[in-house]
N, C-alpha and C positions, 0 to 999 in steps of 0.2 A: 826430595823432598827438598834440600837445604840446595838447589841446582833453579828450580822454582819461584821459590819463595826469591832468590833473586834477583831476575830475570823482572819480576813481576818488581819488587823494586825499586830498578833499573831504568826499567818504561811502565811505569805505572799510567802515563796518560794513553800511552797506545792500547793498553788494558780496560781500562776503562773507558774512554771510548768505543770497542769493541761491545761491552758491556751493554755501553746506551740502546749501539745497535738491535743486541737480541735482546733485549726489554722492549722495544718499537717496533719489533716484528712479532713480536709473540701481544704487543695491546689493538697489532694491528686487524692479527687472524681474531682473539675476541672481536673486536668491533664487527667486522664483517660480516659472524657466524651469528651475531647478534641478529645484525640488520637480516641476515639472508633466514633466519627463523623467523624474523615480525613479518616480513613480506610475504612469508609463504603460509602463515596464520592468517595473516588479513588476504587472504587468497579464499579459502577454504575453510574459517572457521569454523560457518557455518555450515558446512557435511560433514567433519567430525563431531558437529556436534551432536547427530541425529543417531539417539542409540537404533538401528539398524546394522541385521548382519551384514545385509546385502542390498545393493540398488541394482536393479534391475533394468538395459533398458531395449528402444530397440537395434537392432540385430545393428543397422546402417546408418550406428552413429558408431564415428572413430572417440577414441580418449579426451581429443581439443572437442569436439564436438555435444560434450556433453549436450547444452542445450540442446542442442536441436530434435534429439531422441523423440521420438513421442508414438503411447504405448499402446494401443488400441484396448474399452472399454470391452473386451469380448477376455481379453486375454489377463485380464487384472482380475477377469471372475472369474475366472476358472484359476487362478495362481491363488482367487480363497478358496479355493471347493479341493484345494491340497491336503495331505493330514499335517499339518502341524505346524502349518504355515499362515501367519496373520499376514497381510498384505496391503496396500495401502496405497493413495494417488501423493506427488510428489510433483511440483510443479514450480520451472526456475524461471526467470525472465528480470532483467534488469531496464527500472524505466526512472524517471523524469518525476520529481512534482510540485504541488506549490502549498505551503500550510495556506489558512485564511488571514495569520498572520505576514503573508507574504516573504515564507521562510522558505529557501530552494535547495531542492537536496538530491543526492540521489540514490535510490532504493532498489536491490535488490531481491522483485516479490516472490518469494518463498508457496506454493497453493497448499492447504495440507486439510484433513479433514477432521473442525474440530473435534475433540477429546477422543482422534487418534492417538498409537504412541510414535505417532511427527509432531501432532500438535506439544510445542512448545511453554504454553502458558503463562502466566505472567506475576513478575516479582512484585511490580505496583500495578495498580487497577484492576483487570477486569481480563481475561483468554477472551480468547478468541469466539463469538459467538454465532458468527451467522454472516451473512454475506453484507457487501460494505462498512467491512471493520476491516479493520486495524493493530495488530503487536507487533513497534517497532523494538529493535536491536538496544540497546543501552547507548551503542554507539553514538545513532541518531539522534536519540535525548539528546545528549552531549552537540551533537550540534544545530541543538534549539526548538526542535518539536516535542511539545508536550499532551497532557493525555487532556484530554475533551477536545484538540483541534480537530481541524477539516482538511483533508490533506486531498488537489485534486491531482491525477494526473493528466500531465500536460502532451496535449494532443491529443487525448483521445476521450478527455470531462469526466475522467470516472471520477465518481465522489465517495474517497473511504473520510472513516471517523476512527479517530485513533482511541483504544481504547483500556491498553496495554498500554508496559515493558517490563521486555523478558532482557535476558545477560544478551551481552557486548558479543554481536557474531557477525561476518561478511561473507558476504561472494564476488568472487573477482574484483577484491581492495573496494567496493561498496557495500555500507550497512545492511545487515537484512530488513526488512521487512515480511510479516507472518496473516496472510488472506488463507479463504474456502478457495477448494479448489474453482468453482464456480466463478471469485470473481475472479481470482489469476487468469481463468481462461477467459474474459471479458479484459483483459490486460494485454492474452496472449496474441487473440488471434482479431483485435477490434482492428480494425481499418479506420486510423489518423481521417478525419472532415470524419466519419460515416459514421452515422448514428451508431450510440452505443443499445445492444440487441438487453434485455432487460436477462437479471438472471440467471433465472431459470428457462429462457428461452430454448430450443432444443439447439441454436448453434454454441452456446455457451457448456453446454452441458458432454460434447457428442467426444469432448478427447481430454486428456490428462496429459501430462509430462512426462514425467517418468514413474515408476513403480516399483520394488526391493523386498524381498523377501525378507523374513522379521523373523522375529526370538516365536514359539512355539506363542501359545495360550496361557500357559505357566509364567508366562513375563507383562509385568507391573505394564500397566495402559499409559504409565506418562514416560512412559522409552519411547521416546519418537523413533519410527526408521520409516520406510519403507518394503515396499515387499519384502518379509521375508523369512526364513525358515529358521526351525531350530541346529543351533552350532552340535547338538550329540550325537547325530545323523545325519547322513549321506544325505545333501536337497537330492530332491525331483528335478529332473530338466523340463521347466514350463515347455507346451506347445511351445514352438518356434510365433513368434510375431511376424503379423503380412508387411511385405515391406509399407506399403501403404502407412500414408499418413497412421503411427500409432504414437500414444498417447495412453498416460497410466489416469 
C-alpha cells in the first residue's frame, strides 16, 4: 500500500489521465446502451403494447417479413372455435397521409376490431367506433395531428377522421394509428389511382393481416392481442393455413 501511494504521488498526472479514460469509456457504453434501447423501442413498441400471448402468422412469413403475413379468415374462425382461445385479426401497414390542416405525417396503420382485446381505447377523445375513424398515438399528436382533423391517405384518397389519442407507440420508427380491420384492408389492398372500394365491399373484407392466440375468456377485454391461448394450458396447434394469401 505504501509503495502504491508513493507511485500515485510520483505519477499523479498519468493515473489521473487513466482514470479519465475509464470514466469516458463507461459514459460511452451507457450512452450507446440507451441509444440502442430507444431505437429498439421505437421499432416495436406498438407490438409490445399488445396484450397478446401469441401472434400467429402464415407459414411463409419469415421473421423479417412480419408485415407480409396473410392468414385466411377460415383459419381465424377455426382458432376461435378452440376451447379457451380468444382470437382477433390484426393488420399492420405503413403509409403516409396529410391532414386537412396540411400536416404531413407517416403512419403505421394497425387494423383492429373495435371493442376487441386489441383495441387500445383512447386516453383523449373517443375510442375507435367504426370504419373511417382513426385513433392516433401520442407521438402523432406531438407531430401536429389533432382530434377532429381529417387525414387523407396519400395516393389512395382514403379519408380518416381522427377521433382519439392513445398512448405513445410506434412500429418501424413510424408513429402508430389504429383503424378498423375493414379500413386497414382498404389501405393495404387498394391500388394507388384505382377507385377506393366501399368499407364493406367483398374486396375489403376478404383478408386480414395477422391473428394470434390470446388469453382465455377470463381475460379482460381491454387486454389486446392477436388470437391467443391460455398460458396455463398447452396451446393446441391450429389447423395449418393455406400458403395462398392468408390474412387474419
